[in-house]
mmCIF file of the N, C-alpha and C atoms, coordinates in Angstrom:
data_MODEL
# 
_entry.id   MODEL 
# 
loop_
_atom_site.group_PDB 
_atom_site.id 
_atom_site.type_symbol 
_atom_site.label_atom_id 
_atom_site.label_alt_id 
_atom_site.label_comp_id 
_atom_site.label_asym_id 
_atom_site.label_entity_id 
_atom_site.label_seq_id 
_atom_site.pdbx_PDB_ins_code 
_atom_site.Cartn_x 
_atom_site.Cartn_y 
_atom_site.Cartn_z 
_atom_site.occupancy 
_atom_site.B_iso_or_equiv 
_atom_site.pdbx_formal_charge 
_atom_site.auth_seq_id 
_atom_site.auth_comp_id 
_atom_site.auth_asym_id 
_atom_site.auth_atom_id 
_atom_site.pdbx_PDB_model_num 
ATOM 1   N N  . MET A 1 1  ? 109.216 93.131  97.166  1.00 0.00 ? 1  MET A N  1 
ATOM 2   C CA . MET A 1 1  ? 108.216 92.269  97.349  1.00 0.00 ? 1  MET A CA 1 
ATOM 3   C C  . MET A 1 1  ? 107.455 92.749  98.538  1.00 0.00 ? 1  MET A C  1 
ATOM 4   N N  . ARG A 1 2  ? 106.289 91.978  98.123  1.00 0.00 ? 2  ARG A N  1 
ATOM 5   C CA . ARG A 1 2  ? 105.279 92.078  99.104  1.00 0.00 ? 2  ARG A CA 1 
ATOM 6   C C  . ARG A 1 2  ? 104.016 91.449  99.331  1.00 0.00 ? 2  ARG A C  1 
ATOM 7   N N  . GLN A 1 3  ? 103.883 91.000  100.352 1.00 0.00 ? 3  GLN A N  1 
ATOM 8   C CA . GLN A 1 3  ? 102.578 89.776  100.826 1.00 0.00 ? 3  GLN A CA 1 
ATOM 9   C C  . GLN A 1 3  ? 101.396 90.527  100.448 1.00 0.00 ? 3  GLN A C  1 
ATOM 10  N N  . ILE A 1 4  ? 100.461 89.866  100.169 1.00 0.00 ? 4  ILE A N  1 
ATOM 11  C CA . ILE A 1 4  ? 99.043  90.908  99.932  1.00 0.00 ? 4  ILE A CA 1 
ATOM 12  C C  . ILE A 1 4  ? 98.318  89.884  100.449 1.00 0.00 ? 4  ILE A C  1 
ATOM 13  N N  . ILE A 1 5  ? 96.913  90.232  100.984 1.00 0.00 ? 5  ILE A N  1 
ATOM 14  C CA . ILE A 1 5  ? 96.021  89.097  101.116 1.00 0.00 ? 5  ILE A CA 1 
ATOM 15  C C  . ILE A 1 5  ? 94.865  89.014  100.727 1.00 0.00 ? 5  ILE A C  1 
ATOM 16  N N  . ILE A 1 6  ? 94.213  88.204  99.871  1.00 0.00 ? 6  ILE A N  1 
ATOM 17  C CA . ILE A 1 6  ? 93.133  88.619  98.696  1.00 0.00 ? 6  ILE A CA 1 
ATOM 18  C C  . ILE A 1 6  ? 91.591  87.372  99.380  1.00 0.00 ? 6  ILE A C  1 
ATOM 19  N N  . TYR A 1 7  ? 90.420  87.738  99.536  1.00 0.00 ? 7  TYR A N  1 
ATOM 20  C CA . TYR A 1 7  ? 89.352  87.575  99.921  1.00 0.00 ? 7  TYR A CA 1 
ATOM 21  C C  . TYR A 1 7  ? 87.960  87.759  99.187  1.00 0.00 ? 7  TYR A C  1 
ATOM 22  N N  . PRO A 1 8  ? 87.157  87.008  98.918  1.00 0.00 ? 8  PRO A N  1 
ATOM 23  C CA . PRO A 1 8  ? 85.606  87.274  98.235  1.00 0.00 ? 8  PRO A CA 1 
ATOM 24  C C  . PRO A 1 8  ? 85.463  88.441  99.421  1.00 0.00 ? 8  PRO A C  1 
ATOM 25  N N  . GLY A 1 9  ? 84.949  89.848  98.766  1.00 0.00 ? 9  GLY A N  1 
ATOM 26  C CA . GLY A 1 9  ? 84.095  90.691  99.300  1.00 0.00 ? 9  GLY A CA 1 
ATOM 27  C C  . GLY A 1 9  ? 82.844  90.294  98.536  1.00 0.00 ? 9  GLY A C  1 
ATOM 28  N N  . GLU A 1 10 ? 81.856  91.561  98.729  1.00 0.00 ? 10 GLU A N  1 
ATOM 29  C CA . GLU A 1 10 ? 80.390  92.032  98.468  1.00 0.00 ? 10 GLU A CA 1 
ATOM 30  C C  . GLU A 1 10 ? 80.369  91.681  96.915  1.00 0.00 ? 10 GLU A C  1 
ATOM 31  N N  . ASP A 1 11 ? 78.919  91.833  96.437  1.00 0.00 ? 11 ASP A N  1 
ATOM 32  C CA . ASP A 1 11 ? 78.799  92.056  94.976  1.00 0.00 ? 11 ASP A CA 1 
ATOM 33  C C  . ASP A 1 11 ? 79.837  91.287  94.382  1.00 0.00 ? 11 ASP A C  1 
ATOM 34  N N  . ASN A 1 12 ? 80.417  90.116  94.565  1.00 0.00 ? 12 ASN A N  1 
ATOM 35  C CA . ASN A 1 12 ? 81.200  88.941  93.827  1.00 0.00 ? 12 ASN A CA 1 
ATOM 36  C C  . ASN A 1 12 ? 82.753  89.470  93.244  1.00 0.00 ? 12 ASN A C  1 
ATOM 37  N N  . HIS A 1 13 ? 83.232  90.795  94.205  1.00 0.00 ? 13 HIS A N  1 
ATOM 38  C CA . HIS A 1 13 ? 84.682  91.262  93.933  1.00 0.00 ? 13 HIS A CA 1 
ATOM 39  C C  . HIS A 1 13 ? 85.424  90.453  95.059  1.00 0.00 ? 13 HIS A C  1 
ATOM 40  N N  . TRP A 1 14 ? 86.848  90.891  94.478  1.00 0.00 ? 14 TRP A N  1 
ATOM 41  C CA . TRP A 1 14 ? 87.523  90.020  95.473  1.00 0.00 ? 14 TRP A CA 1 
ATOM 42  C C  . TRP A 1 14 ? 88.026  91.231  95.949  1.00 0.00 ? 14 TRP A C  1 
ATOM 43  N N  . VAL A 1 15 ? 88.404  91.442  97.339  1.00 0.00 ? 15 VAL A N  1 
ATOM 44  C CA . VAL A 1 15 ? 89.157  92.628  97.843  1.00 0.00 ? 15 VAL A CA 1 
ATOM 45  C C  . VAL A 1 15 ? 90.602  91.958  98.054  1.00 0.00 ? 15 VAL A C  1 
ATOM 46  N N  . VAL A 1 16 ? 91.605  93.072  97.817  1.00 0.00 ? 16 VAL A N  1 
ATOM 47  C CA . VAL A 1 16 ? 93.241  92.650  98.456  1.00 0.00 ? 16 VAL A CA 1 
ATOM 48  C C  . VAL A 1 16 ? 93.854  93.486  98.800  1.00 0.00 ? 16 VAL A C  1 
ATOM 49  N N  . GLU A 1 17 ? 94.443  93.481  100.044 1.00 0.00 ? 17 GLU A N  1 
ATOM 50  C CA . GLU A 1 17 ? 95.070  94.285  100.622 1.00 0.00 ? 17 GLU A CA 1 
ATOM 51  C C  . GLU A 1 17 ? 96.723  93.895  101.052 1.00 0.00 ? 17 GLU A C  1 
ATOM 52  N N  . CYS A 1 18 ? 97.407  94.798  101.464 1.00 0.00 ? 18 CYS A N  1 
ATOM 53  C CA . CYS A 1 18 ? 99.024  94.913  101.328 1.00 0.00 ? 18 CYS A CA 1 
ATOM 54  C C  . CYS A 1 18 ? 99.293  95.569  103.336 1.00 0.00 ? 18 CYS A C  1 
ATOM 55  N N  . PRO A 1 19 ? 99.182  94.565  103.737 1.00 0.00 ? 19 PRO A N  1 
ATOM 56  C CA . PRO A 1 19 ? 98.876  94.126  105.384 1.00 0.00 ? 19 PRO A CA 1 
ATOM 57  C C  . PRO A 1 19 ? 100.594 95.265  105.566 1.00 0.00 ? 19 PRO A C  1 
ATOM 58  N N  . SER A 1 20 ? 101.450 95.081  104.946 1.00 0.00 ? 20 SER A N  1 
ATOM 59  C CA . SER A 1 20 ? 103.020 95.926  105.295 1.00 0.00 ? 20 SER A CA 1 
ATOM 60  C C  . SER A 1 20 ? 102.422 97.890  105.259 1.00 0.00 ? 20 SER A C  1 
ATOM 61  N N  . LEU A 1 21 ? 101.824 97.779  104.635 1.00 0.00 ? 21 LEU A N  1 
ATOM 62  C CA . LEU A 1 21 ? 101.367 99.259  103.909 1.00 0.00 ? 21 LEU A CA 1 
ATOM 63  C C  . LEU A 1 21 ? 99.900  99.780  104.621 1.00 0.00 ? 21 LEU A C  1 
ATOM 64  N N  . PRO A 1 22 ? 99.768  99.700  105.674 1.00 0.00 ? 22 PRO A N  1 
ATOM 65  C CA . PRO A 1 22 ? 98.224  100.284 105.920 1.00 0.00 ? 22 PRO A CA 1 
ATOM 66  C C  . PRO A 1 22 ? 97.296  101.110 105.015 1.00 0.00 ? 22 PRO A C  1 
ATOM 67  N N  . GLY A 1 23 ? 96.442  100.782 105.097 1.00 0.00 ? 23 GLY A N  1 
ATOM 68  C CA . GLY A 1 23 ? 94.995  101.752 104.116 1.00 0.00 ? 23 GLY A CA 1 
ATOM 69  C C  . GLY A 1 23 ? 95.699  100.792 102.707 1.00 0.00 ? 23 GLY A C  1 
ATOM 70  N N  . CYS A 1 24 ? 96.147  100.338 101.892 1.00 0.00 ? 24 CYS A N  1 
ATOM 71  C CA . CYS A 1 24 ? 96.820  99.920  100.921 1.00 0.00 ? 24 CYS A CA 1 
ATOM 72  C C  . CYS A 1 24 ? 96.072  98.570  100.829 1.00 0.00 ? 24 CYS A C  1 
ATOM 73  N N  . VAL A 1 25 ? 94.672  98.722  99.844  1.00 0.00 ? 25 VAL A N  1 
ATOM 74  C CA . VAL A 1 25 ? 93.435  98.398  99.272  1.00 0.00 ? 25 VAL A CA 1 
ATOM 75  C C  . VAL A 1 25 ? 92.969  98.308  98.521  1.00 0.00 ? 25 VAL A C  1 
ATOM 76  N N  . SER A 1 26 ? 92.663  97.771  97.422  1.00 0.00 ? 26 SER A N  1 
ATOM 77  C CA . SER A 1 26 ? 92.388  97.359  96.272  1.00 0.00 ? 26 SER A CA 1 
ATOM 78  C C  . SER A 1 26 ? 90.624  95.822  96.107  1.00 0.00 ? 26 SER A C  1 
ATOM 79  N N  . GLN A 1 27 ? 90.693  96.263  94.814  1.00 0.00 ? 27 GLN A N  1 
ATOM 80  C CA . GLN A 1 27 ? 89.580  95.360  94.347  1.00 0.00 ? 27 GLN A CA 1 
ATOM 81  C C  . GLN A 1 27 ? 89.241  94.720  92.871  1.00 0.00 ? 27 GLN A C  1 
ATOM 82  N N  . GLY A 1 28 ? 88.690  93.942  92.712  1.00 0.00 ? 28 GLY A N  1 
ATOM 83  C CA . GLY A 1 28 ? 88.852  93.603  91.170  1.00 0.00 ? 28 GLY A CA 1 
ATOM 84  C C  . GLY A 1 28 ? 87.529  92.515  91.427  1.00 0.00 ? 28 GLY A C  1 
ATOM 85  N N  . ILE A 1 29 ? 87.161  92.576  89.902  1.00 0.00 ? 29 ILE A N  1 
ATOM 86  C CA . ILE A 1 29 ? 85.661  91.264  89.698  1.00 0.00 ? 29 ILE A CA 1 
ATOM 87  C C  . ILE A 1 29 ? 86.603  90.258  89.730  1.00 0.00 ? 29 ILE A C  1 
ATOM 88  N N  . THR A 1 30 ? 87.529  89.935  89.179  1.00 0.00 ? 30 THR A N  1 
ATOM 89  C CA . THR A 1 30 ? 88.443  88.675  89.236  1.00 0.00 ? 30 THR A CA 1 
ATOM 90  C C  . THR A 1 30 ? 89.708  88.487  90.069  1.00 0.00 ? 30 THR A C  1 
ATOM 91  N N  . LYS A 1 31 ? 90.024  86.982  90.685  1.00 0.00 ? 31 LYS A N  1 
ATOM 92  C CA . LYS A 1 31 ? 91.006  87.559  91.015  1.00 0.00 ? 31 LYS A CA 1 
ATOM 93  C C  . LYS A 1 31 ? 92.554  88.183  90.143  1.00 0.00 ? 31 LYS A C  1 
ATOM 94  N N  . GLU A 1 32 ? 92.863  87.541  89.306  1.00 0.00 ? 32 GLU A N  1 
ATOM 95  C CA . GLU A 1 32 ? 93.404  88.582  88.724  1.00 0.00 ? 32 GLU A CA 1 
ATOM 96  C C  . GLU A 1 32 ? 93.468  89.851  88.502  1.00 0.00 ? 32 GLU A C  1 
ATOM 97  N N  . GLU A 1 33 ? 92.469  90.761  87.913  1.00 0.00 ? 33 GLU A N  1 
ATOM 98  C CA . GLU A 1 33 ? 92.156  92.096  88.045  1.00 0.00 ? 33 GLU A CA 1 
ATOM 99  C C  . GLU A 1 33 ? 92.212  92.611  89.607  1.00 0.00 ? 33 GLU A C  1 
ATOM 100 N N  . ALA A 1 34 ? 92.244  92.454  90.704  1.00 0.00 ? 34 ALA A N  1 
ATOM 101 C CA . ALA A 1 34 ? 92.537  91.924  91.931  1.00 0.00 ? 34 ALA A CA 1 
ATOM 102 C C  . ALA A 1 34 ? 93.943  92.585  92.353  1.00 0.00 ? 34 ALA A C  1 
ATOM 103 N N  . ILE A 1 35 ? 94.708  91.212  91.599  1.00 0.00 ? 35 ILE A N  1 
ATOM 104 C CA . ILE A 1 35 ? 95.649  91.571  91.504  1.00 0.00 ? 35 ILE A CA 1 
ATOM 105 C C  . ILE A 1 35 ? 96.877  92.566  91.048  1.00 0.00 ? 35 ILE A C  1 
ATOM 106 N N  . LYS A 1 36 ? 96.471  92.742  89.696  1.00 0.00 ? 36 LYS A N  1 
ATOM 107 C CA . LYS A 1 36 ? 97.065  93.594  89.261  1.00 0.00 ? 36 LYS A CA 1 
ATOM 108 C C  . LYS A 1 36 ? 96.580  95.208  89.583  1.00 0.00 ? 36 LYS A C  1 
ATOM 109 N N  . ASN A 1 37 ? 95.414  95.276  90.235  1.00 0.00 ? 37 ASN A N  1 
ATOM 110 C CA . ASN A 1 37 ? 95.025  96.245  91.589  1.00 0.00 ? 37 ASN A CA 1 
ATOM 111 C C  . ASN A 1 37 ? 95.973  97.134  91.741  1.00 0.00 ? 37 ASN A C  1 
ATOM 112 N N  . ILE A 1 38 ? 96.367  95.355  92.967  1.00 0.00 ? 38 ILE A N  1 
ATOM 113 C CA . ILE A 1 38 ? 96.763  96.059  94.035  1.00 0.00 ? 38 ILE A CA 1 
ATOM 114 C C  . ILE A 1 38 ? 98.206  96.151  93.789  1.00 0.00 ? 38 ILE A C  1 
ATOM 115 N N  . LYS A 1 39 ? 98.933  95.578  92.647  1.00 0.00 ? 39 LYS A N  1 
ATOM 116 C CA . LYS A 1 39 ? 100.244 95.814  92.348  1.00 0.00 ? 39 LYS A CA 1 
ATOM 117 C C  . LYS A 1 39 ? 99.950  97.869  92.435  1.00 0.00 ? 39 LYS A C  1 
ATOM 118 N N  . GLU A 1 40 ? 99.431  97.800  91.296  1.00 0.00 ? 40 GLU A N  1 
ATOM 119 C CA . GLU A 1 40 ? 99.086  99.475  91.139  1.00 0.00 ? 40 GLU A CA 1 
ATOM 120 C C  . GLU A 1 40 ? 99.191  100.713 92.579  1.00 0.00 ? 40 GLU A C  1 
ATOM 121 N N  . ALA A 1 41 ? 98.409  99.737  92.893  1.00 0.00 ? 41 ALA A N  1 
ATOM 122 C CA . ALA A 1 41 ? 98.007  100.431 94.634  1.00 0.00 ? 41 ALA A CA 1 
ATOM 123 C C  . ALA A 1 41 ? 99.383  100.527 95.313  1.00 0.00 ? 41 ALA A C  1 
ATOM 124 N N  . ILE A 1 42 ? 99.762  99.267  95.111  1.00 0.00 ? 42 ILE A N  1 
ATOM 125 C CA . ILE A 1 42 ? 101.488 99.580  95.639  1.00 0.00 ? 42 ILE A CA 1 
ATOM 126 C C  . ILE A 1 42 ? 102.297 100.226 95.684  1.00 0.00 ? 42 ILE A C  1 
ATOM 127 N N  . ASN A 1 43 ? 102.301 99.972  94.146  1.00 0.00 ? 43 ASN A N  1 
ATOM 128 C CA . ASN A 1 43 ? 103.694 100.897 93.557  1.00 0.00 ? 43 ASN A CA 1 
ATOM 129 C C  . ASN A 1 43 ? 102.704 102.747 93.880  1.00 0.00 ? 43 ASN A C  1 
ATOM 130 N N  . GLY A 1 44 ? 101.477 102.710 93.634  1.00 0.00 ? 44 GLY A N  1 
ATOM 131 C CA . GLY A 1 44 ? 101.546 104.619 93.733  1.00 0.00 ? 44 GLY A CA 1 
ATOM 132 C C  . GLY A 1 44 ? 101.927 104.509 95.438  1.00 0.00 ? 44 GLY A C  1 
ATOM 133 N N  . TYR A 1 45 ? 100.944 104.008 96.417  1.00 0.00 ? 45 TYR A N  1 
ATOM 134 C CA . TYR A 1 45 ? 101.673 103.960 97.681  1.00 0.00 ? 45 TYR A CA 1 
ATOM 135 C C  . TYR A 1 45 ? 103.190 104.440 98.171  1.00 0.00 ? 45 TYR A C  1 
ATOM 136 N N  . ILE A 1 46 ? 104.011 103.463 97.609  1.00 0.00 ? 46 ILE A N  1 
ATOM 137 C CA . ILE A 1 46 ? 105.613 103.548 97.844  1.00 0.00 ? 46 ILE A CA 1 
ATOM 138 C C  . ILE A 1 46 ? 105.537 104.997 97.400  1.00 0.00 ? 46 ILE A C  1 
ATOM 139 N N  . LYS A 1 47 ? 105.305 105.348 95.976  1.00 0.00 ? 47 LYS A N  1 
ATOM 140 C CA . LYS A 1 47 ? 105.804 106.487 95.404  1.00 0.00 ? 47 LYS A CA 1 
ATOM 141 C C  . LYS A 1 47 ? 105.619 107.294 96.005  1.00 0.00 ? 47 LYS A C  1 
ATOM 142 N N  . ALA A 1 48 ? 103.953 107.761 96.574  1.00 0.00 ? 48 ALA A N  1 
ATOM 143 C CA . ALA A 1 48 ? 103.643 108.964 97.365  1.00 0.00 ? 48 ALA A CA 1 
ATOM 144 C C  . ALA A 1 48 ? 104.476 108.799 98.623  1.00 0.00 ? 48 ALA A C  1 
ATOM 145 N N  . MET A 1 49 ? 104.852 107.902 99.247  1.00 0.00 ? 49 MET A N  1 
ATOM 146 C CA . MET A 1 49 ? 105.569 107.708 100.633 1.00 0.00 ? 49 MET A CA 1 
ATOM 147 C C  . MET A 1 49 ? 107.151 108.824 100.320 1.00 0.00 ? 49 MET A C  1 
ATOM 148 N N  . GLU A 1 50 ? 107.675 108.085 98.765  1.00 0.00 ? 50 GLU A N  1 
ATOM 149 C CA . GLU A 1 50 ? 109.150 108.723 98.441  1.00 0.00 ? 50 GLU A CA 1 
ATOM 150 C C  . GLU A 1 50 ? 109.098 110.285 98.006  1.00 0.00 ? 50 GLU A C  1 
ATOM 151 N N  . GLU A 1 51 ? 108.138 110.570 97.344  1.00 0.00 ? 51 GLU A N  1 
ATOM 152 C CA . GLU A 1 51 ? 107.977 111.983 97.253  1.00 0.00 ? 51 GLU A CA 1 
ATOM 153 C C  . GLU A 1 51 ? 107.558 112.882 98.578  1.00 0.00 ? 51 GLU A C  1 
ATOM 154 N N  . ASP A 1 52 ? 107.352 112.448 99.348  1.00 0.00 ? 52 ASP A N  1 
ATOM 155 C CA . ASP A 1 52 ? 106.787 113.089 100.688 1.00 0.00 ? 52 ASP A CA 1 
ATOM 156 C C  . ASP A 1 52 ? 107.680 113.127 101.317 1.00 0.00 ? 52 ASP A C  1 
ATOM 157 N N  . ASN A 1 53 ? 108.921 112.199 101.063 1.00 0.00 ? 53 ASN A N  1 
ATOM 158 C CA . ASN A 1 53 ? 110.266 112.172 102.194 1.00 0.00 ? 53 ASN A CA 1 
ATOM 159 C C  . ASN A 1 53 ? 110.141 111.122 103.192 1.00 0.00 ? 53 ASN A C  1 
ATOM 160 N N  . LEU A 1 54 ? 109.340 110.423 103.071 1.00 0.00 ? 54 LEU A N  1 
ATOM 161 C CA . LEU A 1 54 ? 108.637 109.487 104.298 1.00 0.00 ? 54 LEU A CA 1 
ATOM 162 C C  . LEU A 1 54 ? 109.707 108.329 103.951 1.00 0.00 ? 54 LEU A C  1 
ATOM 163 N N  . PRO A 1 55 ? 109.599 107.558 104.868 1.00 0.00 ? 55 PRO A N  1 
ATOM 164 C CA . PRO A 1 55 ? 110.119 106.299 105.006 1.00 0.00 ? 55 PRO A CA 1 
ATOM 165 C C  . PRO A 1 55 ? 109.204 105.243 104.722 1.00 0.00 ? 55 PRO A C  1 
ATOM 166 N N  . VAL A 1 56 ? 109.193 104.126 103.863 1.00 0.00 ? 56 VAL A N  1 
ATOM 167 C CA . VAL A 1 56 ? 108.422 103.680 103.343 1.00 0.00 ? 56 VAL A CA 1 
ATOM 168 C C  . VAL A 1 56 ? 108.568 101.987 104.030 1.00 0.00 ? 56 VAL A C  1 
ATOM 169 N N  . PRO A 1 57 ? 107.504 101.851 104.967 1.00 0.00 ? 57 PRO A N  1 
ATOM 170 C CA . PRO A 1 57 ? 107.515 100.578 105.590 1.00 0.00 ? 57 PRO A CA 1 
ATOM 171 C C  . PRO A 1 57 ? 108.194 99.528  105.172 1.00 0.00 ? 57 PRO A C  1 
ATOM 172 N N  . GLU A 1 58 ? 108.946 98.507  105.871 1.00 0.00 ? 58 GLU A N  1 
ATOM 173 C CA . GLU A 1 58 ? 109.384 97.236  105.227 1.00 0.00 ? 58 GLU A CA 1 
ATOM 174 C C  . GLU A 1 58 ? 107.909 96.038  105.570 1.00 0.00 ? 58 GLU A C  1 
ATOM 175 N N  . GLU A 1 59 ? 108.737 95.191  104.506 1.00 0.00 ? 59 GLU A N  1 
ATOM 176 C CA . GLU A 1 59 ? 107.462 94.072  104.856 1.00 0.00 ? 59 GLU A CA 1 
ATOM 177 C C  . GLU A 1 59 ? 108.191 93.862  105.878 1.00 0.00 ? 59 GLU A C  1 
ATOM 178 N N  . ARG A 1 60 ? 106.822 92.898  106.966 1.00 0.00 ? 60 ARG A N  1 
ATOM 179 C CA . ARG A 1 60 ? 107.219 92.608  108.099 1.00 0.00 ? 60 ARG A CA 1 
ATOM 180 C C  . ARG A 1 60 ? 105.800 91.670  108.614 1.00 0.00 ? 60 ARG A C  1 
ATOM 181 N N  . PHE A 1 61 ? 105.266 91.128  107.969 1.00 0.00 ? 61 PHE A N  1 
ATOM 182 C CA . PHE A 1 61 ? 104.656 90.192  108.468 1.00 0.00 ? 61 PHE A CA 1 
ATOM 183 C C  . PHE A 1 61 ? 105.071 88.625  107.683 1.00 0.00 ? 61 PHE A C  1 
ATOM 184 N N  . GLU A 1 62 ? 104.445 87.468  109.023 1.00 0.00 ? 62 GLU A N  1 
ATOM 185 C CA . GLU A 1 62 ? 104.949 86.144  108.326 1.00 0.00 ? 62 GLU A CA 1 
ATOM 186 C C  . GLU A 1 62 ? 103.290 86.003  108.344 1.00 0.00 ? 62 GLU A C  1 
ATOM 187 N N  . THR A 1 63 ? 102.943 84.850  107.267 1.00 0.00 ? 63 THR A N  1 
ATOM 188 C CA . THR A 1 63 ? 101.495 84.028  107.330 1.00 0.00 ? 63 THR A CA 1 
ATOM 189 C C  . THR A 1 63 ? 101.419 82.773  107.324 1.00 0.00 ? 63 THR A C  1 
ATOM 190 N N  . MET A 1 64 ? 100.416 82.658  107.652 1.00 0.00 ? 64 MET A N  1 
ATOM 191 C CA . MET A 1 64 ? 100.466 81.659  108.380 1.00 0.00 ? 64 MET A CA 1 
ATOM 192 C C  . MET A 1 64 ? 98.996  80.865  107.619 1.00 0.00 ? 64 MET A C  1 
ATOM 193 N N  . VAL A 1 65 ? 98.142  79.495  107.894 1.00 0.00 ? 65 VAL A N  1 
ATOM 194 C CA . VAL A 1 65 ? 97.122  79.125  107.171 1.00 0.00 ? 65 VAL A CA 1 
ATOM 195 C C  . VAL A 1 65 ? 96.385  78.025  108.488 1.00 0.00 ? 65 VAL A C  1 
ATOM 196 N N  . MET A 1 66 ? 95.510  78.263  109.127 1.00 0.00 ? 66 MET A N  1 
ATOM 197 C CA . MET A 1 66 ? 94.959  77.365  110.518 1.00 0.00 ? 66 MET A CA 1 
ATOM 198 C C  . MET A 1 66 ? 93.840  76.734  110.018 1.00 0.00 ? 66 MET A C  1 
ATOM 199 N N  . ALA A 1 67 ? 93.787  75.814  110.264 1.00 0.00 ? 67 ALA A N  1 
ATOM 200 C CA . ALA A 1 67 ? 92.199  75.188  110.423 1.00 0.00 ? 67 ALA A CA 1 
ATOM 201 C C  . ALA A 1 67 ? 91.489  75.374  111.681 1.00 0.00 ? 67 ALA A C  1 
ATOM 202 N N  . VAL A 1 68 ? 90.097  75.706  111.842 1.00 0.00 ? 68 VAL A N  1 
ATOM 203 C CA . VAL A 1 68 ? 89.410  76.148  112.986 1.00 0.00 ? 68 VAL A CA 1 
ATOM 204 C C  . VAL A 1 68 ? 88.289  75.365  112.821 1.00 0.00 ? 68 VAL A C  1 
# 
């Protein structure tokens, strides 16, 4: 299980990233598409790490929403 962050980006696309996997970022035209794409990106990231015999980073983030 991985936490993701999703937010509106440029050109009306949604950007989504997985903070526990550095550089694991994707996007989509809709939120649903962006979430589908980050799932694929996460799976590919982890598979590549395992194939290279590298340790897969553990989930380590806590989330908080703050009004400023």
